[in-house]
N, C-alpha and C positions, 0 to 999 in steps of 0.2 A: 534819535534809535536808541536803542536801551543796550547795555554791555549781557554778551549771553554767553556762557558756558559750553562749548561743546567737544569736548576731550576727542582727540585723534581724526581731526580736520586736518586734511593736508592741503596745504596750496603748495605747485611749483614755482619756486624762486627763479624766474626765467625774465627777461626783457628780448624781446627780438628785435633787433636793430636793423631792421629794414621794413617797405611798406610798399604796398602794392597797390595801384591805382585802378578802379575798376571804374564802368558805368551802374549806377543804381538801376534798380530795375525800371522800367518805362510806365509799367501800369501800376501805384500804388495808391489809388483811391482812397479819398474820405465818404466813410458813412453820412449820410447829411440824415440831420435829426426830422422828425414828421412837423412839417409846418413850418420848415427852417426853407426849403429850398425844394424845386421839383426835381433838380438830376442830381446824379453822383459828380460833386467836386473830379477834377480831371486831375491829372496824374501830378506826383512831386516835383517835376521839371518846371522851370520856368517856362513864358511864352519869351518867342523869340526877342532879345533884345532889340531896341530901336535903334542902338547904336553898337560898332564892334564891341564884346568883352573881351578883356585880358586875361588869356588862360595863364590860372597861378600853378603855380609847382608843389599842389600838393602834397606829393609823395616827400618833396622836400622839405618841406614843414612838419610833417610827421615824424622824418628822420630829427629834426632838429631838436623835436620834443621828444625822443627817444632818448636820443643823446643826453639830455640832461636827465634822467634817472639813474637811479645804480643798484645794484647788487642787492640790497635789500626791499625793492620795489618790484611788486609785478604789477605789468603795466598792459592796458588795453585801451589802444587807443583808435578811433575813426575820425575822418573829417568828410564831410560834404559841401560841397561848392552849389550852392543854390542857384545862382545864374547859370551853371552848366550841366547840372547832373552828374558830374563825377565825385567818385568817392575814393579816398584813400584811408590805407589802416594799416598798424603793427599789432598784434595781438589780438585782430579784431575779433574774433572767433574764439577766444577764449573764456570760459563762462567764470562768473561774478556771482556771489549775491548781490543782491538788488539793494539791499538796505533800504533809503527810502525815497530812492529812484522807483519804487515800485507804486508811489503814491502819483506817480504822474501817470502812469498804465492805468490805474482804476480812474482818475480823473477823466483821461480818454474815454473810457467805457461809460461813465457816469455822463457826461456831457452830451454823447451822441442821441439820447432821448431827452424827453420832456425832462426837468428836475424842478423839484420843489424848492423853494427858499432856503429850506433849513439844509439840504443837501446841498446847495450854492454855495452857503457858506462854509459849509464843512469841507467842500472844495478849495475855497479860497485859502483857508486857514492849512489844508494839506499841501498846498504848495506852495505859499509863501513863508509862513514860520514852521514851516514841515512839522505839525501838531500831530503827535500821534495820537489822541485820543479822537481827532477828528478822520484821519485815517480807519483807526480800529471800528469806528460807527459804519464809515463805506464800504468796508470789509464784507463787513455781518449784512449789513441791509443790500447789498448788491451784489453777491456772491462774487469776491474775489476771485476766488480760484477761476470761475467760468468769464470773469473780466480779463484775467492776465491772457485766457486761451481765446478770449474772441477780441480782443485787441492785437494780439502777436497775429493772427489769421490776418486780421484787416491790414496790418501795416508791413506785412511782410515778414515779421521778427521771428524767421526760421529754428534760431536757437534758443529761444526764450520759452520759460516752462514755470508753473505755477511750484510753492513750495511742496516737497514732501511732508510737511506738517499745514495742514492747513491754516492753523492758527498762526505761524509763524510767516507776514505777509513780507519781513525784510531777507527771507530766504529764497524767495521769487528769484531762478535762475536767469540770467540774462548775460550778453554780450557787448561790448564796446559798438560793432557793429548794429546791433539789432536795436540799440537806445539812439544809435545815429538816425535810423533810419524811423525810428520812432517822432522823433523831431523834426524830421523832413514830411514827414505824413500830416503832421498836425499844422504844418503851415497851411493846408489844403483844406483843412475841416472847419466847420460853422464858427466851432467854439473855439478856434486861434485867439481870439482878441481875448477871452475870458484866461485861458490859459496864460499866455504871455503878459497880462496886465496882471495876476497874480504871483509871475514867476518874476516879472519885474519889480516888483512891491516886496520883494522880502528882504526883510531887515537881518541888519550881521549877526545877532543871536534869534536863534532858532525859540521854539516853545520851549524846549528842554531845556534853556538855556546855555547848549552847545555855541561856540564862535562859528558860524556854518559862511563867515567868509573869506574864502579859501577860493583857489581854484579859478572859473570862470567869474565868480561871484567876489575875487579879492577887488580890495580900492583899486581904482583906475582902470580896472579892466572892460571894454565895451563890451558888455556881454550882457545876456539874462538867463539863469540858469536853474535848474535842481541840483540840488546838492544832496550827498546822500552820505552818510558814515554810520559804524557799525564798530563795538570792539568784540572779538573772542578772545577769552582770558586762558593764558595770560602772556600771550604776546601779538598779535593778529588785531590789525586794523585795518577796517576798510575804509575808503573814501574815495566818494565820485563826484565828478561836477560833469553836469553836460546840457547843453543849451546850445544858443545861437549868439556868434560873434561878431560885430561888424554887421549886423544886419544881410549878412551873406553866407557866413560857414556856420553850418552844423558841427559843432565839437563833441564829441563822448570821451570823456577821460575816467576810466576806472582802475582803482588801484587797489592793491592788497599790501601791507607792509609788516615785516616781521623785525622783532627786536629792535621797534625804538620807540619813545613814546608818541601820541598824539602831533603834540607841538611840531616836531621834527618833520613828520610822515609830512604835513600842510605843509611845513616848509619846502619838502621837495616836491609836492603837487603844484605850488604856486611856482617852483621854477621851471618845471614842465610846461604849464600853460604860460608861463614868457616868452620860452624860447618857440612854443609853436606860433602864439601870436604874434611874435616879431616878424615870422616867417610869411603871414598873411596879412596882405595887403588890405586895408581900408577901403 
C-alpha cells in the first residue's frame, strides 16, 4: 500500500485496557454463488461438537494483548472463537482506514459470483502478495464502492463504509469487530477454500517489496492472515493483521502508530500478537 499525505488527519491516541465478551450474531449466513449450492450456507457458529469444548477466556486473552501495546499505538482488537461463537474485543468499534484489508472485502464480493480466470488470478494476487495493481483492477471492474457496501451488509459489518474518495480503496473505513466478523463469515462461504489458500500462500515480501511478515504472519505463528499497511506522512503508520489462529480463533488486530518508524511499529504489533496468541490454546 502506498504512502499518502493527508494534512490534518487526526487519530486519537488511546488504548482501551479492558475487553468485553459478547456472543456473535446468530444469523450471519453467506451468499452462495450460482451453480455452487442450492441453499444459503448457515450461520457462522460451528455445529455442536462431538465432545465438550473447553471455554477459553477470550476477554483475558484480549487483555493480555492490550497490555503489550503502548501509548504510541492506537489499537483495535477482536477475537472470535469459532468453536463456541463467542467474541471479545478491545477498541473493537474504533474506526481505522483499512489499507490492504480492503482487498479481502472486495475478494469476498467478487467470489460470490461466477468469476473469470483473469479475475480469479487477480484475487489470488491481491490476497497473497497484496498486489495493488490487481486490487486496482478488481476495484474498477467490480464496483469497489458497491462491493464494500454489499459485503458489509451480508457479513453484519455495521461500522464499515466505503472511502469518501472512491479512488482511494485503502481509505475504506473498518473496525476490528467488523473485520473479525468478516473472517468468521468467510468460514461459511463456498469460496472459503480459495481465500484461505491464497492467504496461506502469502510470501514474506509483498508485491511492492514491503515485508509483510508481522503480526499473525510473523514466523512461527500458527495462522493465516490478510495484512495491511499504509503510511500518512509525516508520522502515522497503519499496520493491520487479521486472520485465523490455530484454525480456531478469528483475530483482527488493527493499529495506527504515531512518532515511530515502521520497523518499530512492526515490533510492537508482533509483541501484541505474541501476548494474545500465548493466551489462546491451540
